[in-house]
C-alpha positions in Angstrom: 108.3 132.1 128.0 111.3 130.1 128.8 112.0 129.4 125.1 114.5 131.6 123.4 113.4 132.6 119.9 115.9 133.8 117.3 114.9 135.4 114.1 117.3 135.5 111.1 116.9 137.8 108.2 116.7 135.9 105.0 117.3 139.1 103.0 121.0 139.2 102.4 123.1 142.2 101.4 123.9 142.5 97.7 127.2 140.8 97.0 127.1 138.7 100.1 126.3 135.4 98.3 123.3 133.1 98.4 122.1 130.0 100.1 119.9 127.2 98.8 119.2 123.5 98.8 120.4 121.2 96.0 117.5 118.8 96.3 114.3 118.7 94.3 111.9 118.3 97.3 108.6 120.0 97.0 108.7 121.3 100.6 112.3 122.4 100.9 111.8 124.1 104.2 111.0 120.7 105.8 113.3 118.3 103.9 116.4 116.9 105.7 118.8 117.8 102.9 121.7 120.2 103.8 121.9 123.8 102.6 124.6 125.0 100.3 126.1 128.5 99.9 127.6 130.4 96.9 129.9 133.3 97.3 132.9 135.0 95.7 136.1 134.6 97.6 138.8 137.3 98.0 140.3 136.4 94.7 137.0 136.9 92.9 136.3 133.2 92.1 132.9 131.7 92.8 132.9 129.1 95.6 130.3 126.6 96.6 130.2 125.0 100.1 127.6 122.5 101.3 126.6 120.6 104.4 125.0 123.3 106.5 122.2 121.6 108.4 120.0 124.7 109.0 119.3 127.9 107.2 120.6 130.0 110.1 123.9 128.1 109.9 124.3 128.9 106.2 123.4 132.6 106.7 125.8 132.8 109.6 128.7 131.4 107.5 127.9 133.8 104.6 127.9 136.7 107.1 131.3 135.7 108.5 132.8 135.4 105.0 131.3 138.8 104.0 132.6 140.5 107.1 136.1 139.0 106.5 136.1 140.2 102.9 134.8 143.7 103.9 137.5 144.0 106.7 140.4 143.0 104.4 142.4 146.1 103.4 142.1 147.1 99.8 145.8 146.7 99.0 145.8 143.1 100.4 142.7 142.2 98.5 144.2 143.5 95.2 147.4 141.5 95.9 145.4 138.3 96.5 143.6 138.9 93.1 146.9 139.5 91.4 148.4 136.3 92.8 145.3 134.3 91.9 145.6 135.4 88.2 149.2 134.0 87.9 149.6 130.8 86.0 152.1 128.1 86.6 154.3 127.2 83.7 157.4 125.2 83.0 160.3 127.4 84.3 162.9 125.6 82.0 161.9 125.5 78.3 163.1 122.5 76.3 166.0 123.5 74.1 166.4 120.0 72.6 
């Protein structure tokens, strides 16, 4: 009984994001390809990250991102969304 076993819930909280593999292998649980995660960042944009070697690593990263978003004050999150919506434009119009 010297082995430590860890179990990870594959059921994620709604809005947390998702994890998957990009490969088309028939037995994805045993293939060597890395996991990818999808989630929405603080500005509301969808983000994809790859290169998680194991499913627990991908779930752990999703949990960290979700906890960070959840702990961000509402006013700060709204400010981030407002800043993300701003567009860059030419500050000096051509009058020629």
